[in-house]
C-alpha positions as CSV (number, residue, x, y, z in Angstrom):
1,M,0.0,0.0,0.0
2,F,2.8,2.4,0.9
3,D,4.4,1.7,-2.5
4,R,1.2,2.7,-4.4
5,V,0.9,6.0,-2.4
6,A,4.6,6.8,-3.0
7,D,4.1,6.0,-6.7
8,R,1.1,8.3,-7.0
9,A,3.0,11.1,-5.3
10,R,5.9,10.7,-7.7
11,R,3.5,10.8,-10.7
12,R,1.8,14.0,-9.3
13,H,5.1,15.6,-8.8
14,R,6.2,14.8,-12.4
15,R,3.0,16.2,-13.8
16,R,3.5,19.4,-11.8
17,L,7.1,19.8,-13.2
18,V,6.0,19.2,-16.8
19,G,3.1,21.6,-16.3
20,A,5.4,24.2,-14.9
21,A,7.8,23.8,-17.8
22,V,5.0,24.2,-20.3
23,V,3.8,27.4,-18.6
24,A,7.4,28.8,-18.5
25,V,7.9,28.1,-22.3
26,G,4.6,29.9,-23.0
27,V,5.6,32.9,-20.9
28,V,9.0,33.2,-22.6
29,A,7.4,32.9,-26.1
30,A,4.7,35.5,-25.3
31,G,7.4,37.8,-23.9
32,S,9.6,37.6,-27.0
33,L,6.6,38.3,-29.3
34,A,5.6,41.4,-27.2
35,L,9.2,42.8,-27.5
36,R,9.3,42.3,-31.2
37,P,8.8,45.5,-33.2
38,G,5.3,45.7,-34.7
39,G,3.5,44.2,-31.7
40,G,4.4,40.5,-32.5
41,D,4.0,40.5,-36.3
42,T,6.3,37.7,-37.3
43,T,5.8,37.7,-41.1
44,S,9.2,38.8,-42.0
45,A,11.0,36.9,-39.2
46,T,10.6,33.6,-41.1
47,V,12.1,34.9,-44.4
48,A,15.9,35.1,-44.9
49,T,17.2,38.2,-46.5
50,A,18.9,38.1,-49.9
51,S,22.4,39.2,-50.5
52,C,23.2,41.8,-53.2
53,P,25.3,40.7,-56.1
54,G,28.7,42.5,-56.1
55,Q,28.2,43.7,-59.7
56,D,25.0,45.1,-61.2
57,P,23.2,42.2,-62.8
58,G,21.4,44.4,-65.3
59,R,18.2,42.8,-66.6
60,P,16.7,40.6,-63.9
61,A,16.7,36.8,-64.3
62,N,13.6,35.9,-62.4
63,P,12.1,32.4,-61.9
64,D,9.2,31.3,-63.8
65,R,6.3,32.7,-61.8
66,P,2.7,32.6,-63.2
67,D,2.1,36.1,-61.8
68,L,5.3,37.7,-62.9
69,A,3.8,39.0,-66.2
70,D,0.8,40.6,-64.4
71,R,2.6,43.2,-62.2
72,L,6.0,44.5,-61.6
73,V,6.0,43.3,-58.0
74,P,3.5,40.5,-57.7
75,G,1.9,39.1,-54.5
76,R,2.7,40.3,-51.0
77,P,6.4,40.6,-50.4
78,V,7.6,40.9,-46.7
79,I,11.2,41.8,-47.1
80,A,13.1,43.7,-49.8
81,T,16.9,44.0,-50.2
82,L,17.8,47.2,-52.0
83,C,21.1,47.3,-53.8
84,R,22.6,50.4,-55.3
85,Y,25.4,50.3,-57.8
86,H,28.1,53.0,-58.7
87,R,27.8,55.2,-61.8
88,P,30.4,55.2,-64.6
89,D,31.6,58.8,-63.6
90,E,32.6,57.9,-60.0
91,S,36.0,56.9,-58.7
92,A,34.7,53.4,-57.7
93,P,34.4,50.9,-60.6
94,S,31.2,51.4,-62.6
95,G,28.4,48.8,-61.7
96,T,29.9,47.7,-58.4
97,L,27.9,47.6,-55.3
98,A,27.8,50.9,-53.5
99,R,25.3,50.3,-50.7
100,S,22.5,47.9,-49.6
101,V,19.6,48.3,-47.2
102,V,16.9,45.8,-46.0
103,I,13.4,47.0,-45.5
104,R,10.5,45.0,-44.1
105,D,6.8,44.8,-43.7
106,A,4.9,48.1,-44.1
107,D,7.9,49.7,-45.9
108,V,8.0,46.8,-48.4
109,T,4.3,47.0,-49.0
110,A,4.4,50.7,-49.6
111,L,7.4,50.4,-52.0
112,A,5.8,47.6,-53.9
113,A,2.5,49.5,-54.3
114,T,4.3,52.6,-55.5
115,L,6.4,50.7,-58.0
116,N,3.3,48.9,-59.2
117,S,1.6,52.2,-59.9
118,G,4.1,53.1,-62.6
119,Q,2.9,53.6,-66.2
120,P,3.7,50.5,-68.3
121,M,6.1,50.8,-71.2
122,L,4.3,49.9,-74.4
123,K,6.0,47.0,-76.2
124,D,5.8,48.4,-79.7
125,A,6.3,52.1,-78.9
126,V,9.5,54.1,-79.6
127,Y,10.9,56.2,-76.8
128,S,13.6,58.8,-76.8
129,C,15.5,58.9,-73.5
130,P,18.7,60.9,-72.5
131,G,21.8,58.7,-72.2
132,F,23.4,60.3,-69.2
133,S,23.8,57.6,-66.5
134,R,22.8,58.5,-62.9
135,G,23.2,55.0,-61.5
136,S,21.1,51.9,-61.1
137,M,19.8,49.6,-58.4
138,I,18.0,46.4,-57.9
139,A,15.2,45.5,-55.3
140,I,15.0,41.8,-54.4
141,F,11.5,41.2,-53.1
142,E,11.0,38.1,-50.8
143,Y,7.9,36.3,-49.8
144,R,6.8,33.9,-47.0
145,A,6.4,31.3,-49.7
146,G,7.6,31.2,-53.3
147,A,10.6,32.5,-55.2
148,A,11.9,36.0,-54.8
149,V,11.4,38.6,-57.5
150,T,14.2,40.9,-58.7
151,V,13.3,44.3,-60.1
152,S,16.0,46.4,-61.8
153,I,15.6,50.2,-61.5
154,S,17.5,52.7,-63.6
155,F,17.9,56.3,-62.5
156,S,19.0,57.0,-66.1
157,D,17.5,57.2,-69.4
158,C,13.7,56.9,-69.0
159,E,14.0,55.8,-65.4
160,L,12.6,52.4,-66.0
161,A,11.9,49.6,-63.6
162,S,11.6,46.0,-64.9
163,N,11.2,42.4,-63.6
164,G,11.8,41.1,-67.1
165,P,8.3,40.7,-68.5
166,V,6.9,43.9,-67.1
167,T,8.6,47.3,-67.5
168,V,7.3,50.5,-66.2
169,F,8.4,54.1,-65.9
170,T,9.4,54.4,-62.4
171,P,7.1,56.8,-60.4
172,Q,8.9,59.8,-59.1
173,L,7.7,59.0,-55.6
174,A,9.4,55.5,-55.9
175,L,12.6,57.1,-57.1
176,Q,12.6,59.5,-54.2
177,R,11.8,56.8,-51.6
178,L,14.6,54.6,-53.0
179,T,17.1,57.5,-52.8
180,D,16.0,58.2,-49.2
181,L,16.6,54.6,-48.3
182,V,19.9,53.8,-50.1
183,G,21.4,57.2,-50.5
184,K,22.5,59.0,-53.5
185,D,25.8,58.8,-55.5
186,P,27.9,62.0,-55.2
187,D,27.3,64.3,-58.2
């Protein structure tokens, strides 16, 4: 009889320890979410950030996505890596990486919406654009699921943004926001 009572006491003690451990893990997890910027929004926390290529890749080589031909920045990206490259008239080698910045959540959503508002370049139209190069950059948009999308942005010529299948005239608001984020090459 004494063995059964002792055995029950050990089982109760074990259950209490396991219950306390579960409560402790829950408290730690809730505390880490509360300290996270954005009140616990973890959408971008699960996406690894891309690295900028050391040299301007020029025209983007995006994966085959069914929505790539519909919009410049399809879907709902959660992180964007912005990569600015040197101009030909700088002391640094032309087309080499000058600076990169990672933006998240609401900043990514706003930038994607602004880029998507650009006027599409007509495929059969002829455009006359000045040839002075004021630099270039790429924006690598990443998603919680699915392949990343790279958009090339030219601050020269007609100030175009392209994901390959879609090319738009970059809105001035987007150019200003990008300059604010990644800086401007010295004139």
